[in-house]
LOKOL-877904 format. One record per atom (N, C-alpha, C, O): residue in one letter; x, y, z. Coordinates in steps of 0.05 Angstrom, whole numbers, plus 5000, padded with zeros to 4 digits. Layout:
N
AXYZ;...
END
This chain:
148
X803621478875;X804421678891;X804322008878;X805722058858;X803422128886;X803922318873;X805622548884;X805022588908;X807922728875;X809622808892;X809223128888;X810323218868;X808023268899;X807423528893;X810523718902;X812423658917;X810123938887;X812824178890;X811524398895;X809924508880;X812024478917;X811424758920;X812824978927;X814124998948;X812425198905;X813825418903;X812725668917;X810425728912;X813825758929;X813326008945;X812626258923;X813326218900;X811726408927;X811726688909;X814526768913;X815926788893;X815426818937;X818326898932;X820526748914;X822326818898;X819626518924;X821626318900;X821226408874;X823026508861;X819126378865;X817626428838;X819126748831;X819226788807;X819926918846;X820927138832;X823927118830;X825127278816;X825126908845;X827526928839;X827726758806;X829226838788;X826326578806;X826726438776;X825326618754;X825226548731;X824326808761;X823326958737;X825127138720;X825827318735;X826227168697;X826927318682;X827027578688;X824927688696;X829427718686;X829328008686;X826928128671;X825328278682;X826728058648;X824428148633;X821928168644;X820528368643;X821227898657;X818327878672;X818428058697;X816428158706;X821128088709;X820628208731;X819828448731;X818428558748;X821128568704;X820728908700;X816928888684;X815429078681;X816528678678;X813428698672;X811628728704;X809828878711;X813028528719;X811328548739;X811928838755;X809928948765;X813828928757;X814429218766;X813029428754;X812429638767;X812429388729;X811129588708;X807829608714;X806329798717;X807429318716;X804329278728;X803429388752;X801129478755;X805429368772;X805129448801;X805029758798;X803329868813;X806329908781;X806830198773;X803930268761;X802630448772;X802830148739;X800830148731;X798130158748;X796330328746;X798129928768;X796429878780;X795730118805;X793530198812;X798630188814;X798430478833;X797030688817;X795130798828;X797730758792;X797431018774;X794430998772;X793131198780;X793130798765;X790230728763;X788330838794;X786330978797;X790030678814;X788130768844;X788630998848;X786831108861;X791131158839;X790731508843;X788331668826;X787031868833;X788131518798;X786531638777;X783931578785;X782131748780;X783131298798;X780331258811;X779831438835;X777531528838;X782231518855;X781431708871;X780532008862;X778732138872;X782132058844;X781532378833;X779032308827;X777332418840;X778432158811;X775532158796;X773432178817;X771632338815;X773731998837;X771732008857;X771232248871;X769032308880;X773532418874;X773832648884;X771932848868;X770032968878;X772832858843;X771333018827;X768632988818;X767433168806;X767232698822;X765032648825;X763332718851;X760932788849;X764632698873;X763432858896;X762533108892;X760233188892;X765233278887;X764733558878;X762033638857;X760733848862;X761633468837;X759833518816;X757133428833;X755033558830;X757233218849;X755033178853;X753333358875;X750933378879;X755333468887;X754633698909;X753933898891;X752134038900;X754633968872;X753934228860;X750634188845;X749034378842;X750233938837;X747633878829;X745533938851;X745433848874;X743634138837;X741634218862;X739433968863;X738733798845;X738434008893;X736533878890;X733633908887;X732034048900;X733033708866;X730733758853;X728033908864;X726534048851;X727833848895;X725633918914;X726034188926;X724534288942;X728034288917;X729734608933;X728334838923;X728034828898;X727235058935;X726735248924;X728435408917;X729335548935;X729435448889;X731635618880;X731135878882;X728835948886;X733136048881;X733136388878;X731836458856;X732736358835;X729536628853;X728136678833;X727736998836;X727837138856;X727337098804;X727137408804;X724237418780;X724037278760;X722637578790;X721437678761;X722137958754;X722838118771;X721838018726;X722938188717;X721338238696;X721038028683;X719738508682;X718838508659;X717538368657;X717138338633;X715938188671;X713738048665;X715037758661;X713537578653;X717537708667;X718037408658;X719737318680;X721437478688;X719637068694;X720536968719;X722836828709;X722836718687;X725136838726;X727836758721;X728636608744;X727536668765;X731036348744;X732036208762;X734936228763;X736336218742;X736036268787;X738536238790;X739936088780;X739535918797;X741735958762;X743535738753;X745535678762;X746735498750;X746935828791;X748635738799;X751235798795;X753135708809;X751535998773;X752936108762;X753436428761;X755236548749;X751036548781;X751236828776;X748936988755;X748537228752;X747936768743;X745536858724;X743036688731;X742836468743;X740936908718;X738436838725;X737336738695;X737336918679;X736336478686;X735736338664;X732236278664;X731136188684;X730936318645;X728336228642;X728035948650;X729535758646;X725235938666;X724535678682;X725535368658;X726535158663;X724635468633;X724535238617;X727835058611;X728434828605;X729435288616;X732535178615;X733134998645;X735034858650;X731435048659;X732234948685;X730134698696;X730534608718;X728134618679;X726734458682;X727534178696;X726134038710;X730134138687;X731033838694;X731933948722;X731433798741;X732834108725;X733734128756;X731934148777;X731934018798;X729834388769;X728134408792;X725234338783;X723434508786;X724634078772;X722333998758;X720034118779;X718634298768;X719234068807;X717034128822;X717034448821;X714834548816;X718634558823;X719134848825;X718135048788;X717235268783;X718934818771;X718034938750;X714934868738;X713734978719;X714234678754;X711334598747;X709734818763;X707834928751;X710434908788;X708835088806;X708635288787;X706335378781;X711335408773;X711335638751;X708935638730;X707335818726;X709135418718;X706935318703;X704435358707;X702935478691;X703535248737;X700735288739;X700235598745;X698035688739;X702235778757;X701636008766;X701236168743;X699636348744;X702636128722;X702736278694;X700536108678;X700436128653;X699135968690;X698035888664;X699035728647;X697335648631;X701535628644;X702335488625;X703135188627;X705235128639;X701735018616;X702534758626;X703834558605;X704334318608;X704334708584;X705234568557;X708734668549;X709234878537;X710534488559;X712934578551;X713734688527;X715534858525;X712234598505;X713134758479;X711934928473;X712835018453;X709435088484;X709335358487;X711335468498;X712435658487;X712135378524;X713835558539;X716335648523;X717335868519;X717235368513;X719535398492;X719435578468;X721435708459;X717135578460;X716735758435;X716736068449;X718036248439;X715536108468;X714836388485;X718136438493;X718536678496;X720036298495;X722236328509;X724336448492;X726636498499;X723036488462;X724636608438;X724736888441;X726437018429;X722537038462;X722037208470;X723937408496;X724437648500;X724337188505;X725737288534;X728337258529;X729137098513;X730037418544;X732837398541;X734337068553;X733836968575;X735936958534;X736736668547;X738236718577;X737836528593;X739536858585;X740336978609;X740337228616;X740237408599;X740537298649;X740237578658;X742337628678;X741937488698;X744037758680;X745837788700;X744538028720;X744038248710;X744037978750;X742338078761;X744338198783;X745738058798;X744238538783;X745238748790;X743138698826;X740738758830;X744938588844;X743638588870;X743438908884;X741438988897;X745639018879;X744739278895;X742839498879;X741539668891;X743039478853;X740839668840;X737739538840;X735539658838;X738239228845;X735739108847;X734239138815;X731839168812;X736139118794;X735339068766;X736438918752;X738438848765;X736538798728;X738538648711;X740938918707;X740539158703;X743138758710;X746038878701;X746038928674;X743838958664;X748138958659;X748838948628;X748538628619;X749938438627;X746438628601;X745938338590;X747638328565;X747338518549;X749038168559;X751038098538;X750037938525;X750137728537;X748437898493;X748137768481;X749837658455;X749737788434;X751337418456;X753137368439;X751937088418;X751436858424;X751737248391;X750437148372;X752937008349;X754837138341;X752436708342;X754536608334;X754236568298;X752536418288;X755836708285;X755236748250;X756936558245;X759136548255;X755936378227;X756436148204;X758636288188;X760336128180;X758936488182;X761036568157;X763836578180;X763536678203;X766436478170;X768336488189;X769136738182;X770836778200;X769136948169;X770737178166;X769637368188;X770937538200;X767037318192;X766337508216;X767037428243;X767537188243;X767237518261;X767437448293;X765337378301;X763937268285;X764537398323;X762037368343;X762037688352;X763837808362;X759037788344;X758537978351;X757137958377;X755937758385;X757338218393;X756138248415;X754738478420;X755738708417;X752138438429;X750838668439;X749938698469;X749038498480;X750138888480;X749239018503;X747139048518;X748439108538;X745239048525;X742739138532;X742739248566;X744039138584;X741239468570;X741339558596;X738439538600;X737439608622;
END
């Protein structure tokens, strides 16, 4: 006949050494911190997911000086090739309207377009456009050109 011995969790806690008790308390604290971090990450993820545009949405656009621009969510308009991942249906529509179905051609053409344009809503024209060029020489600071 086998005689079993039952030790409850509470009894087990009393037979642990002080070092083992400290380890258990540390693990509880770590689990609590992990839980708090998971909640923070989940909140940040929800915020990021809300900022991702709906791929089927019609974004805010302008056409200026023969070019089409799409609002990027930070107050700047950018060429459609830069927003292709965010608004695929809309960019396809622009490709069709402008007769350009080849993204490589669009990218080559983009070198002629400003990278981004700050739209002045009151004047209904581009505001001051700042182009920053990075130089590889460490002695030179970034140079800026302003266009109107």
